[in-house]
C-alpha positions as CSV (number, residue, x, y, z in Angstrom):
1,M,80.7,122.1,113.4
2,G,83.4,120.8,110.9
3,L,81.3,121.5,108.3
4,I,80.6,124.7,109.0
5,N,84.1,125.5,109.8
6,L,86.4,124.3,107.2
7,H,83.3,126.4,105.0
8,E,84.2,129.7,107.0
9,I,87.8,129.3,107.0
10,S,87.3,128.5,102.9
11,L,86.0,132.0,102.8
12,L,88.2,133.6,104.9
13,C,91.0,132.2,103.1
14,K,89.5,132.9,99.6
15,W,90.2,129.1,98.7
16,N,89.8,128.1,95.0
17,I,87.6,125.4,95.5
18,K,86.3,123.8,92.4
19,H,83.4,121.7,94.2
20,F,82.3,121.3,97.9
21,I,81.8,117.5,97.9
22,I,79.8,116.5,101.4
23,S,77.9,113.0,101.9
24,S,75.5,111.8,104.4
25,S,73.4,108.9,104.6
26,A,70.1,107.6,102.7
27,V,68.4,106.4,105.5
28,V,67.7,109.9,106.3
29,Y,64.5,109.4,104.2
30,I,63.6,106.3,105.7
31,P,63.5,107.1,109.1
32,T,63.0,105.5,112.4
33,F,61.7,106.7,115.5
34,N,65.5,105.9,117.4
35,Q,67.4,107.9,115.0
36,C,66.6,111.3,115.9
37,A,69.9,112.8,116.3
38,Y,71.5,111.0,113.6
39,I,68.8,112.3,111.1
40,S,69.0,115.6,111.9
41,A,72.6,115.8,111.9
42,N,72.5,114.4,108.2
43,M,69.9,116.8,107.3
44,V,72.1,119.7,108.1
45,Y,74.5,118.4,105.2
46,D,71.6,118.8,103.0
47,S,70.7,122.2,104.1
48,F,74.3,123.4,103.8
49,S,74.5,122.2,100.5
50,K,71.6,124.4,99.5
51,Y,72.8,127.3,101.5
52,R,76.4,127.0,100.2
53,R,74.8,127.1,96.4
54,S,73.1,130.3,97.1
55,L,76.2,132.0,97.9
56,G,77.5,131.1,94.0
57,L,79.8,128.6,95.2
58,E,79.6,124.7,93.8
59,C,78.6,122.0,96.4
60,T,76.9,119.3,96.4
61,N,75.6,116.6,98.8
62,L,75.8,113.0,98.1
63,F,73.4,110.7,99.9
64,F,75.0,107.3,100.3
65,G,73.7,104.2,101.1
66,A,75.3,101.1,102.2
67,L,78.6,100.4,100.5
68,Q,79.3,96.9,98.7
69,G,82.4,95.6,100.4
70,A,83.6,98.7,102.0
71,G,82.8,100.6,105.3
72,Y,80.9,100.0,108.8
73,V,78.2,98.1,107.2
74,S,80.3,95.7,105.2
75,R,81.7,94.9,108.6
76,K,78.5,94.5,110.7
77,K,76.6,92.0,108.9
78,S,73.9,92.9,111.9
79,V,73.5,96.3,110.2
80,E,73.3,95.1,106.6
81,I,70.7,92.9,107.8
82,S,68.6,95.8,109.6
83,L,69.0,98.4,106.7
84,G,67.9,95.4,104.1
85,H,64.7,94.8,106.2
86,Y,64.1,98.7,105.4
87,G,64.5,98.4,101.6
88,V,68.2,99.7,101.7
89,L,70.9,97.8,99.3
90,P,74.3,97.8,99.5
91,T,75.6,99.9,96.3
92,N,78.8,99.2,94.3
93,I,81.5,101.7,95.0
94,S,82.5,102.3,91.2
95,K,79.2,104.1,90.8
96,I,79.7,106.3,93.6
97,L,83.4,107.0,92.3
98,G,82.0,107.5,88.9
99,T,79.0,109.8,90.0
100,I,81.5,112.2,92.0
101,D,83.5,111.9,88.9
102,L,80.7,113.5,86.7
103,I,79.9,116.0,89.5
104,I,83.5,117.8,89.4
105,S,83.7,117.5,85.5
106,D,83.6,120.5,83.9
107,E,80.3,119.5,81.8
108,N,78.3,119.4,84.5
109,K,77.9,123.0,86.1
110,N,73.8,122.5,86.8
111,I,74.3,119.2,88.8
112,G,71.9,119.2,91.9
113,T,72.7,120.0,95.1
114,N,71.5,117.1,96.4
115,L,72.4,113.7,95.1
116,M,70.9,110.2,96.0
117,I,73.5,107.2,95.2
118,S,72.0,104.3,96.5
119,K,70.4,100.8,95.8
120,F,67.1,100.3,96.9
121,N,64.3,97.3,97.3
122,F,61.1,99.6,96.7
123,E,59.0,96.7,97.7
124,D,60.5,96.7,101.1
125,V,60.6,100.0,101.3
126,K,57.1,100.4,101.0
127,K,56.5,97.7,104.1
128,T,57.8,100.5,106.4
129,G,54.4,101.9,106.6
130,E,56.0,105.3,106.5
131,Q,54.9,107.9,104.1
132,L,58.2,108.6,102.1
133,F,57.6,111.7,99.9
134,K,60.9,111.1,98.4
135,F,59.8,107.9,96.9
136,D,56.3,108.1,96.3
137,Y,56.7,107.8,92.5
138,Y,58.6,104.5,93.3
139,T,56.4,102.7,96.3
140,N,53.1,104.0,94.8
141,Q,53.5,101.1,92.0
142,F,53.6,98.5,94.9
143,E,50.5,99.9,96.6
144,S,48.6,100.0,92.8
145,H,49.7,96.3,92.2
146,S,48.9,95.1,95.9
147,N,45.6,96.7,95.5
148,K,44.9,95.0,91.9
149,D,45.8,91.7,93.5
150,V,43.5,91.9,96.6
151,I,40.9,92.9,93.9
152,K,41.5,89.5,91.7
153,S,41.4,87.6,95.0
154,Q,38.7,88.9,95.9
155,D,36.4,88.3,92.6
156,K,38.4,84.8,92.2
157,I,36.3,84.0,95.9
158,R,33.2,85.6,94.4
159,D,33.2,83.0,91.3
160,K,34.4,80.3,93.1
161,T,31.6,80.4,95.5
162,I,29.0,80.9,93.2
163,A,30.0,78.0,90.5
164,T,29.9,75.5,94.2
165,I,26.4,77.0,94.8
166,S,24.6,76.5,91.7
167,D,26.6,73.2,91.1
168,L,25.1,71.9,94.6
169,L,21.6,73.5,94.1
170,S,21.7,72.4,90.3
171,I,20.7,75.7,89.0
172,S,22.5,77.9,86.7
173,A,24.3,80.8,88.0
174,S,22.3,83.3,85.8
175,K,18.9,81.9,87.6
176,L,20.3,82.2,90.9
177,N,19.0,85.2,93.5
178,Y,21.7,86.7,95.3
179,S,20.9,89.6,97.2
180,S,17.2,88.6,98.5
181,M,16.4,85.2,98.7
182,K,18.1,83.6,101.9
183,L,19.7,80.3,101.1
184,K,17.1,78.1,103.4
185,D,14.7,79.3,101.1
186,Y,15.5,77.0,98.0
187,G,14.3,74.3,99.9
188,V,17.7,72.8,100.9
189,D,18.1,70.4,103.6
190,S,21.1,70.8,106.8
191,L,23.3,68.2,104.8
192,F,23.2,70.5,102.0
193,M,24.7,73.1,104.4
194,V,27.1,71.1,105.8
195,Q,28.6,70.1,102.5
196,L,28.9,73.9,101.4
197,K,30.4,74.3,104.8
198,N,33.1,71.8,104.3
199,W,33.6,72.7,100.6
200,I,34.2,76.5,102.0
201,E,36.6,75.4,104.4
202,K,38.6,73.0,102.3
203,E,38.8,75.6,99.3
204,F,40.0,78.3,101.3
205,Q,41.9,76.4,103.9
206,K,40.8,78.0,106.7
207,P,38.3,76.7,109.8
208,N,35.3,78.0,111.1
209,I,34.9,81.0,108.4
210,I,31.3,80.4,108.7
211,S,28.6,78.7,110.4
212,V,26.1,76.7,108.9
213,S,23.1,78.7,111.0
214,Q,24.8,81.4,109.1
215,L,24.7,79.6,105.5
216,Q,21.1,79.2,106.4
217,N,20.2,82.3,107.1
218,S,22.0,84.6,104.5
219,T,21.7,85.4,100.9
220,I,24.5,84.3,98.4
221,D,26.2,87.9,98.3
222,T,26.1,87.6,102.2
223,I,27.9,84.6,102.4
224,I,30.3,86.0,99.9
225,Q,31.1,89.1,101.9
226,I,31.6,86.5,105.1
227,V,34.2,84.4,103.4
228,Q,36.1,87.5,101.4
229,K,35.9,89.2,104.9
230,S,37.4,86.3,106.9
231,L,40.4,85.4,104.5
232,K,40.9,89.1,104.1
233,N,41.5,89.5,107.9
234,N,43.9,86.4,107.8
235,D,45.8,88.2,105.2
236,T,46.4,91.0,107.1
237,K,47.5,88.9,110.3
238,K,50.0,87.2,108.0
239,R,51.7,90.5,106.8
240,Y,52.1,91.5,110.3
241,E,53.2,88.5,112.3
């Protein structure tokens, strides 16, 4: 209400305000379920700057993140750690003061109504799992990198497994039947199955990925898929632990 009252008084008294500068929090774009009231209050500032500009009056809302060496966050380590978890990092105060100086200078008449002045770790922002439309351009690159890493990992599992089966069977990889011939159809004994099972568990450092029975009754493609799925599920669990 103080903001609205000040605005109304400035109009009533016809104050010659060069540039009406207000500030809110960068956290409004990385919302959490327990911050509804705080975020809503900050978004009022966002709308107010647009409203005042629509009247032909200069106004800019600055979204600040944590301030480096100053402010509430600098005095509360737990809050700084919490913000860091969401990818919000402390911002140098000189950058904020420099931005304000640029806003009020005569050379910047076309500056936007809302400016973000905050330092982010966009990889951590991405990990929040939220759909953050303001940060899509920056966070999508990590999703792309992640997808590429998964593809590379899956390909590596396939290549290693094929090479080992080929070596144990003493058959060239190019002559193996991957999709329609079960492993037992190659005439191998139970010792072969145990050797392969032990290699898989040792190579990929996870027990009980696949049973001897599964190895016997599966094609090479199916064996690879079982291993890939097991390791992928394991990675997902680690990510959320």
